[in-house]
N, C-alpha and C positions, 0 to 999 in steps of 0.2 A: 504494500500500500504506500502511495506517495501523498504528498501535499502539494499539488501542482500549482505553479505560479507562472505568469507570463510577464516578461520585462521587455518593453519597447523603448528604444531611444530614437526620437524623431528629430527631423531637421529639414532645412530647405531642399535637400536633395533626396528626401525620402526617409526611410526608417530602417533600423535593424531590429531584429527580434531575437531574444535569448531565452533558452529553456531552463526550467528549474523544476525537477521532480519533487523537491522537498522544500522549496523556498517560501511556501506560504506561511510557515510557522515563524513568527516573530518578525514578519516583514515590516509591520508598523514600527517596531523598535529599531530595525535596521535603518529605516528612513529618517529617524531622528538624528542620524549622523550628518545630515545635510548634504548638499550637492557635491561639495569638493571630495567627500569620501565615497558617497553612494554612486555617483555616475561611473567612476572607474570600476567600482565593485560590480555593478550591474553588467557593464560591458565585458567583464572578465568571465561571465558565464558563457557556456557553449552556445554558439549561434544555432538558430532553429529555423527551418524552412517550412514548417507546418504549424497548424493551430490545433491545440487541444479542443475538444468539444466545449462550448461555452459553459454548460452546466457542470463541467468537471473541474473547472479552474477555481481554486479557492482564494487566490489573491493575484493582484496584478498592478503594474505600474506602467504608465507612459510618461516619459520625461522628455521635454522639448527645450533644450538649453537656449535656443535662439529666441523662442517666444516666452521663455521662462514660465512654462506651464507644466504642472505636475498633476496627473490624474492617478487616482489610487483606489483600491478596494481590498479588503481582507475579510475573511470569515471568522477569524479568531484573534485574540490579543486585546490589549487595553483599548484600542480604537473600536472594538466591536462589543464592548461592555457598556451598559447604560451607566454604571458607576464611574467609569473613567474615560468614556468616549469623548466628551467635550474637552476634557483636559488634554487627552492625547492629540486631538486635532489642533488645539491651540498651540501646543508645543511643536507640532509638525510645521505649522505655518511660520512660527518663529524660527525654526531651524532652517527654513528655506526662505530667507528674507529676499523680498523683491520678486518672488515667484507667486503665480496664481495657483493655489492648491484646491483641487476639486475632488469630491468623493464620487465614485462611479457606483451609484446604487444598482445599476443594471450590469455590473461586473464586466466580464470580457465582451459581452455583446455591445455594451456601451463603448468600450475601448475600440472595438472593430468599427463601430459606427463613426467614431471620431476620425478614423483613418479613411473613411469613405468606402469601406468594404461591405459587400452585401451581407445581410443577416443570415446566420445559420437558422435552420428550422428548429423551433422549440420542441422539446420532448413532449409528446402527447400524454404520456403516462405521468401521473402525479402520485407521490408517496408522502402523504402528510404524517406527522408524528402522532403517536397514540395519546389519548387523553389520560391525564394523571389523576390519581386520587389525591384528596387534600392533604393526606399525611405521607405522600411520596417523599423518599429521602432526597431527591433532587432539590426539593424546595427548602432544604436546610442549608444549601450552599449560598454564600453571599452573592454569587453571580449565577443564579440558576439558568440552565439552558432550556428555556421555556418560551412558548408563544402563547399570548393571552387572547382568547376569543370571547368577546361579549356580544350577546344577541338580544336585540330589543331592549326592554327596560328591566329584565329580571333574570338574565342568565349570564354566568361567567364560567368559562371552561379554561383549563390550562393544559396545553399540549407540550409534549417533549419537542424541543426545537432541534431535531436531528435529521430531518429530511427536507421536503419542500415546505414553503410558506403556506399557511392555511388558505390564503387568498387564492392560491392557484387551484384549489379544489372547486371554485365556482359556487353556484347556488346550492349544490349538494351538501355544502359544509354544515349549515345549521340543522339540516335534517339528520345528517350522520351523528351529530352531537346531541340529539334530542334526549337520549337516554344516558349520556355521559355524565360523570360526576360534576355536580354544580358546586363551584367554590364560593358562590355568593359574592365575595369580593377578593381581589388579589392585591395585596398591599406590599408585595415584594417586587424586586426588579424582574425584568424580562428582556429577551433579545429581540422580540418581535411581537406584533399584535394586530388585531383586526376587530373593528366594530361593524356588526351587521344590523341594519334597520330594516326588517322585513316589511313593515307597513309602508315606509316611504321608498322602499327598494333602493336603499343607498348603502354604500360600503366605504369605509375609510380604513387604510392599513398603513403600517410603518415597519421599519426594520433597522437594526444597527449595522447590518452587514451588507450583502448584495445578493441579488437574484438575477440571473440571466433573463433578459426580455422583460424586466420589471416594468418598463414604460409601456408595454402593450398588454398588461395583465387584464385590462378591462374587457378584452375580447373573450375572456373566460366567463364574463358576467353579462350575457346579452340581455338588454332591456333594463339593466341596473345602471345607476350613477355610481361610478367608482372614483374615489379621491385617494391619491397617493400622498401620504404625509411625510415621505422620506424618513428621517430619523426623529421626527417631532412627536415623541410619545405623549406629550402634553395634550395633543389634539385628541388622542384616544381617551385620555383621562377625562376630558371635558365631555366628549360624545357619550361616554359610558355612564355618565351621571355619578362618577366616583367609584364604580365597581372595579375599575383599574386605577390604583392609587399608589404607585411605587414611591419610595423615599427619594427626595431630590438629591442629586449628587452634591457632595462636599468638595467644592473646587480646590481648596487648599490641600486637603488630604489626597485628592485624586492626582493633582499635579506632582506631589511628592512621591506617590506610588509609581506613576509612569516614569518619572526621573530615575527612581531606584531600579526599576526593571530595565531601562535603557542602559544604565551604567553597568549593570550585571551582564547584559548582552554584549557590551563592548569592553569587557573587563581586560581583555588581553588578546594576543594573536590567536588565530585559528588556522589549523592545518588545512591543506587542500583535501577535501573529503574524498574525492575520487581517487587521488593518489594513495591515500591511506588505505582505502578498501582494496585497491589493486595489489598493494604489497601484502596485505593480510589474506587475500583470497587470490593467489596467483593463477589458479586454474578456472576461475569464474569469469563470466562475461560481465563487466562492470559498465553501466551506461554512462552517459555524459551529463546527465541532469543534476549534478551535484554542485555545491557551493565552492567557489575558489578560495584560495588562502587569503587570510587577513594578516597584515604585518602589525608589529607593535606600533609602528608609526601611524598606520591607519586607525588602529584602535584608540590611540591617544588623541588623534584629531577628532575622532567621533565623540569621545567623552567630552572634549572641550566644546564641541557643538551642542551637545546635550546640556551642558552646564550654562552655556550662553543663553540658550532658549529658556531654560528654567529661570535664570536670573531675570530675564526680560519679563517673564510671565508674572513673577512675584514682585517686580518693581525694584530690584536691587540695582 
């Protein structure tokens, strides 16, 4: 199993694409190293002449040094957690001063659209997460991997956020959950959510991560009005009448948390992962989708960029 990521470096003469079979993990922390460290690091990954399927890519970056534009999405990490997302994106923008930083809510399909490439066909099959009981152990986690579904004025269901977003199920969603456990209210954090108003035939949905083809999901709800709230979970809280009411993020604590994670990520040099595997497994076929080496100098420069961004965020 990999954690696929796509890295694109764009410019006036076109773009180059680089593969990473495992680069989705901690990509948001890698990006906090800033452009001076990250652009050479991304370019050092193996070149790629093909595209992974959109719905299999867990993270991606498009960096355009001429336009000073950074497009990014991840499925996990501090930028994908309601508790630390705002802080992570704030530090990211400060770590890339003078750049326009945008989140790609539609993942690789949005990245390809930016490049003017034709869309891939969305997967017709949908695999929503199962409904959880109110005492499920996942809900004890400070960052539970859940999606909250509120229906009308009196139902609140919580699903494991392990597969497709509930909005992708279309109008069959409220019927499927009719006999699912009703949580009454969800006062914990969540990764995603949807409010369904069957009377007005309106849907609003949000997420902290990305879903391929998110901008066309209304096609799965013919005859309904569908509003995409991007990562604005507050819209869900208002629409649900308080049945979804997570704690507001603590900005100071979240900034400190993301800073600490980024400093650990860039604590020192890293060996070339492919070379290390090739030495340890001399008779095995080792692919090229592994991270390149990081030198002590690169790690030190990355830590300095993280500290500058944090200092700017807290006003030092």
